[in-house]
N, CA, C and O atoms as a DFTB+ gen file, in Angstrom:
336 C
 N C O
     1  1      88.300     -94.255      -7.765
     2  2      87.206     -93.325      -6.875
     3  2      86.520     -92.699      -7.479
     4  3      87.153     -92.061      -8.320
     5  1      85.008     -92.444      -7.515
     6  2      84.136     -91.948      -8.554
     7  2      84.659     -90.160      -8.136
     8  3      85.225     -89.755      -7.121
     9  1      84.173     -89.348      -9.433
    10  2      84.779     -88.201      -9.100
    11  2      83.122     -87.168      -9.075
    12  3      83.025     -85.978      -8.774
    13  1      82.339     -87.828      -9.368
    14  2      81.197     -86.796      -9.582
    15  2      79.934     -87.462      -8.446
    16  3      79.783     -88.670      -8.261
    17  1      79.265     -86.580      -7.901
    18  2      77.973     -86.825      -6.978
    19  2      77.265     -87.782      -7.295
    20  3      77.103     -88.737      -6.536
    21  1      76.612     -87.680      -8.700
    22  2      75.963     -88.603      -9.496
    23  2      76.690     -90.374      -9.026
    24  3      76.054     -91.296      -8.515
    25  1      78.129     -90.366      -9.407
    26  2      78.551     -91.304      -9.859
    27  2      78.717     -92.140      -8.082
    28  3      78.935     -93.340      -7.910
    29  1      78.557     -91.203      -7.089
    30  2      78.704     -92.057      -5.934
    31  2      77.201     -92.452      -5.856
    32  3      76.931     -93.637      -5.657
    33  1      76.443     -91.755      -5.966
    34  2      74.752     -92.216      -5.649
    35  2      74.794     -93.505      -6.743
    36  3      73.847     -94.181      -6.341
    37  1      75.268     -94.096      -7.702
    38  2      74.815     -94.940      -8.489
    39  2      75.509     -96.300      -7.718
    40  3      75.080     -97.454      -7.731
    41  1      77.061     -95.620      -6.860
    42  2      77.855     -96.932      -6.579
    43  2      76.911     -97.749      -5.095
    44  3      76.684     -98.941      -4.885
    45  1      76.547     -96.529      -4.298
    46  2      75.776     -96.682      -3.893
    47  2      74.417     -97.564      -3.880
    48  3      74.227     -98.486      -3.087
    49  1      73.518     -97.153      -4.855
    50  2      72.406     -97.846      -5.366
    51  2      72.627     -98.887      -5.907
    52  3      71.739     -99.720      -5.725
    53  1      73.604     -99.262      -6.621
    54  2      74.011    -100.661      -6.903
    55  2      74.468    -101.263      -6.388
    56  3      75.250    -101.903      -7.091
    57  1      74.499    -101.591      -5.182
    58  2      75.473    -101.927      -4.414
    59  2      74.106    -102.628      -3.546
    60  3      73.950    -103.838      -3.382
    61  1      73.056    -101.400      -2.980
    62  2      71.754    -102.055      -2.195
    63  2      71.166    -102.630      -3.316
    64  3      70.447    -103.489      -2.806
    65  1      70.998    -102.710      -4.664
    66  2      70.310    -103.791      -5.861
    67  2      71.253    -105.067      -5.645
    68  3      70.733    -106.093      -5.207
    69  1      72.645    -105.039      -5.941
    70  2      73.156    -106.450      -5.724
    71  2      72.905    -107.365      -4.626
    72  3      72.662    -108.571      -4.653
    73  1      73.041    -106.320      -3.368
    74  2      72.495    -107.082      -2.268
    75  2      71.090    -107.644      -2.073
    76  3      70.753    -108.719      -1.576
    77  1      70.534    -106.903      -2.457
    78  2      68.726    -107.237      -3.115
    79  2      68.339    -108.522      -4.138
    80  3      67.538    -109.446      -3.993
    81  1      69.162    -108.211      -5.119
    82  2      69.478    -109.465      -5.883
    83  2      69.326    -110.300      -5.083
    84  3      68.250    -110.769      -4.711
    85  1      70.459    -110.597      -4.704
    86  2      71.439    -111.883      -4.312
    87  2      70.518    -112.545      -3.225
    88  3      70.115    -113.703      -3.328
    89  1      70.275    -111.864      -2.366
    90  2      68.751    -112.279      -1.198
    91  2      67.831    -113.132      -1.717
    92  3      67.433    -114.234      -1.339
    93  1      67.412    -112.084      -3.132
    94  2      65.921    -112.839      -3.555
    95  2      66.921    -114.213      -4.275
    96  3      67.014    -115.238      -3.599
    97  1      67.369    -114.170      -5.140
    98  2      68.314    -115.695      -5.625
    99  2      68.382    -116.099      -4.801
   100  3      67.711    -117.110      -5.008
   101  1      68.820    -116.188      -3.475
   102  2      69.905    -117.090      -2.895
   103  2      68.065    -117.866      -1.804
   104  3      68.042    -119.004      -1.335
   105  1      67.153    -117.111      -1.721
   106  2      65.587    -117.497      -0.722
   107  2      65.302    -118.631      -1.648
   108  3      65.212    -119.795      -1.260
   109  1      65.107    -118.094      -3.390
   110  2      64.907    -119.148      -4.277
   111  2      65.336    -120.237      -4.443
   112  3      64.574    -121.195      -4.571
   113  1      66.899    -120.381      -4.489
   114  2      67.340    -121.656      -4.277
   115  2      67.357    -122.584      -3.407
   116  3      67.704    -123.748      -3.606
   117  1      66.767    -121.840      -1.823
   118  2      66.803    -122.340      -0.688
   119  2      65.226    -123.150      -1.081
   120  3      65.133    -124.339      -0.778
   121  1      64.624    -122.800      -1.419
   122  2      62.681    -123.197      -1.841
   123  2      63.204    -124.457      -2.913
   124  3      62.791    -125.594      -2.685
   125  1      63.977    -124.256      -3.898
   126  2      64.220    -125.064      -5.063
   127  2      64.691    -126.468      -4.507
   128  3      64.516    -127.532      -5.101
   129  1      65.251    -126.336      -3.409
   130  2      65.903    -127.428      -2.158
   131  2      65.041    -127.968      -1.902
   132  3      64.765    -129.155      -2.072
   133  1      64.629    -127.361      -1.566
   134  2      63.373    -127.535      -0.375
   135  2      62.276    -128.452      -1.192
   136  3      61.963    -129.542      -0.713
   137  1      61.784    -128.070      -2.241
   138  2      60.570    -128.616      -3.139
   139  2      61.599    -130.311      -4.027
   140  3      61.154    -131.420      -4.324
   141  1      62.722    -129.844      -4.140
   142  2      63.404    -131.288      -4.293
   143  2      63.298    -132.383      -3.393
   144  3      62.624    -133.374      -3.675
   145  1      64.030    -132.244      -2.143
   146  2      63.455    -133.151      -1.191
   147  2      62.262    -133.170      -0.409
   148  3      62.250    -133.849       0.617
   149  1      61.455    -132.647      -0.685
   150  2      59.963    -133.608      -0.618
   151  2      59.641    -134.368      -1.303
   152  3      59.820    -134.396      -2.521
   153  1      58.855    -135.477      -0.325
   154  2      58.550    -136.536      -0.642
   155  2      56.890    -136.334      -0.886
   156  3      56.544    -137.234      -1.651
   157  1      56.101    -135.757      -0.637
   158  2      54.517    -135.882      -0.481
   159  2      54.029    -134.863      -1.376
   160  3      54.203    -133.651      -1.249
   161  1      53.360    -135.500      -2.354
   162  2      52.548    -135.077      -3.941
   163  2      52.258    -133.812      -3.405
   164  3      52.775    -132.827      -3.932
   165  1      51.411    -133.668      -2.306
   166  2      50.182    -132.533      -2.128
   167  2      51.311    -131.382      -2.131
   168  3      51.368    -130.443      -2.926
   169  1      52.352    -131.706      -0.883
   170  2      53.187    -130.582      -0.553
   171  2      53.728    -130.033      -1.504
   172  3      53.661    -128.855      -1.855
   173  1      54.323    -130.950      -1.975
   174  2      55.320    -130.604      -3.319
   175  2      54.742    -129.587      -4.459
   176  3      55.465    -128.994      -5.259
   177  1      53.209    -129.475      -4.397
   178  2      52.392    -128.965      -5.550
   179  2      52.176    -127.758      -5.119
   180  3      52.206    -126.739      -5.809
   181  1      51.927    -127.840      -3.835
   182  2      52.092    -126.506      -3.347
   183  2      53.040    -125.528      -3.102
   184  3      52.839    -124.316      -3.023
   185  1      54.030    -126.095      -2.993
   186  2      55.794    -125.413      -2.681
   187  2      56.342    -125.430      -4.378
   188  3      57.257    -124.706      -4.771
   189  1      55.593    -126.396      -5.262
   190  2      55.585    -125.747      -6.697
   191  2      55.001    -124.127      -6.772
   192  3      55.766    -123.164      -6.713
   193  1      53.988    -124.042      -6.867
   194  2      53.484    -122.525      -7.018
   195  2      54.262    -122.048      -6.716
   196  3      54.991    -121.419      -7.483
   197  1      54.499    -122.172      -5.066
   198  2      55.431    -120.686      -4.722
   199  2      56.561    -120.531      -5.392
   200  3      56.844    -119.426      -5.853
   201  1      57.296    -121.499      -5.534
   202  2      58.725    -121.705      -6.517
   203  2      58.694    -120.705      -7.627
   204  3      59.483    -119.788      -7.859
   205  1      57.531    -121.106      -8.312
   206  2      57.206    -120.731      -9.585
   207  2      56.827    -119.075      -9.689
   208  3      57.161    -118.344     -10.622
   209  1      56.408    -118.859      -9.049
   210  2      56.036    -117.379      -8.932
   211  2      57.573    -116.695      -8.730
   212  3      57.935    -115.779      -9.469
   213  1      58.562    -117.303      -7.506
   214  2      59.453    -116.442      -7.381
   215  2      60.119    -116.752      -8.668
   216  3      60.532    -115.622      -8.930
   217  1      60.502    -117.477      -9.630
   218  2      61.595    -118.013     -10.414
   219  2      60.857    -116.691     -11.470
   220  3      61.556    -115.825     -11.997
   221  1      59.443    -116.760     -11.618
   222  2      59.211    -115.477     -12.627
   223  2      59.188    -113.813     -12.045
   224  3      58.984    -112.856     -12.792
   225  1      59.393    -113.724     -10.846
   226  2      59.571    -112.362     -10.478
   227  2      61.227    -112.754     -11.047
   228  3      61.481    -112.393     -12.197
   229  1      62.217    -113.402     -10.343
   230  2      63.472    -113.264     -10.685
   231  2      64.039    -112.809     -12.833
   232  3      64.835    -112.095     -13.444
   233  1      62.721    -114.034     -13.168
   234  2      63.289    -113.463     -14.617
   235  2      62.931    -111.926     -15.083
   236  3      63.573    -111.105     -15.738
   237  1      61.586    -111.888     -14.443
   238  2      61.311    -110.601     -15.069
   239  2      62.044    -109.464     -14.192
   240  3      61.235    -108.557     -14.384
   241  1      62.783    -109.043     -13.568
   242  2      63.575    -108.432     -13.051
   243  2      65.600    -108.471     -13.439
   244  3      66.610    -107.870     -13.072
   245  1      65.209    -109.605     -14.394
   246  2      66.608    -109.751     -14.759
   247  2      67.388    -109.922     -13.963
   248  3      68.486    -109.386     -14.111
   249  1      67.105    -110.802     -12.709
   250  2      68.579    -111.140     -11.906
   251  2      68.666    -112.878     -12.549
   252  3      69.681    -113.462     -12.172
   253  1      67.856    -113.586     -13.320
   254  2      68.106    -114.906     -13.889
   255  2      67.385    -114.836     -15.284
   256  3      66.170    -114.673     -15.387
   257  1      68.344    -114.991     -16.472
   258  2      67.434    -115.073     -17.878
   259  2      65.657    -115.384     -17.553
   260  3      64.878    -115.474     -16.604
   261  1      65.677    -115.449     -18.732
   262  2      63.697    -115.994     -18.794
   263  2      63.978    -117.615     -18.959
   264  3      63.542    -118.528     -18.257
   265  1      64.934    -117.686     -20.230
   266  2      65.073    -119.478     -20.203
   267  2      65.172    -120.086     -19.177
   268  3      64.461    -121.017     -18.799
   269  1      66.636    -119.300     -18.309
   270  2      66.720    -120.160     -17.228
   271  2      65.711    -120.272     -16.562
   272  3      65.853    -121.451     -16.236
   273  1      64.734    -119.945     -16.071
   274  2      63.670    -119.410     -15.136
   275  2      62.582    -120.727     -16.022
   276  3      61.974    -121.574     -15.368
   277  1      62.541    -120.681     -17.064
   278  2      61.514    -121.932     -17.776
   279  2      62.055    -123.113     -17.731
   280  3      61.446    -124.182     -17.755
   281  1      63.215    -122.952     -17.663
   282  2      63.906    -124.722     -17.532
   283  2      63.977    -125.061     -16.570
   284  3      64.098    -126.286     -16.538
   285  1      63.966    -124.415     -15.258
   286  2      63.730    -124.612     -13.722
   287  2      62.674    -125.258     -13.566
   288  3      62.574    -126.370     -13.047
   289  1      61.258    -124.151     -14.302
   290  2      59.781    -124.602     -13.928
   291  2      59.159    -125.697     -14.373
   292  3      58.129    -126.228     -13.957
   293  1      59.987    -126.040     -15.401
   294  2      60.149    -127.340     -16.452
   295  2      60.311    -128.649     -15.574
   296  3      59.531    -129.372     -14.954
   297  1      61.546    -128.629     -15.781
   298  2      62.092    -129.561     -14.609
   299  2      61.542    -130.025     -13.525
   300  3      61.323    -131.228     -13.380
   301  1      61.191    -128.937     -12.444
   302  2      60.589    -128.930     -11.089
   303  2      59.445    -129.512     -11.745
   304  3      59.517    -130.700     -11.430
   305  1      58.425    -129.357     -12.481
   306  2      57.128    -129.380     -12.705
   307  2      57.645    -131.039     -13.454
   308  3      57.787    -131.694     -12.421
   309  1      57.816    -131.530     -14.048
   310  2      58.079    -133.059     -14.379
   311  2      58.385    -134.021     -13.152
   312  3      57.900    -135.138     -12.976
   313  1      59.546    -133.167     -12.117
   314  2      59.584    -134.101     -10.730
   315  2      58.228    -134.322      -9.873
   316  3      57.771    -135.320      -9.316
   317  1      57.767    -132.980      -9.994
   318  2      56.225    -133.475      -9.277
   319  2      55.353    -133.807      -9.948
   320  3      54.372    -134.069      -9.252
   321  1      55.166    -133.951     -11.060
   322  2      54.791    -134.616     -11.508
   323  2      54.604    -136.241     -11.141
   324  3      53.585    -136.888     -10.902
   325  1      55.905    -136.598     -11.193
   326  2      56.726    -138.099     -11.578
   327  2      56.392    -138.465      -9.981
   328  3      56.488    -139.685      -9.840
   329  1      56.008    -137.754      -8.657
   330  2      56.125    -138.068      -7.643
   331  2      54.670    -138.910      -7.274
   332  3      53.618    -138.689      -7.873
   333  1      54.817    -139.889      -6.201
   334  2      53.725    -141.032      -6.537
   335  2      53.094    -140.865      -5.249
   336  3      52.118    -141.551      -4.946
């Protein structure tokens, strides 16, 4: 257990940040699944803009690595462009 006031505060703030990061990452994964299941190209393009923005935000906050975000965006964009 922590012995300093600042360490106790750090534990509390780390837990809050961990929960926020988990929520944002999980929400993004849900949107990615929704995008992959979309058949309509117009709807997929709109959803792609939203998902791209979410991935960029996760990468900016170091929740996921920037290359991971770039890889996901690239694959999703290819998938959307392939829709007929």
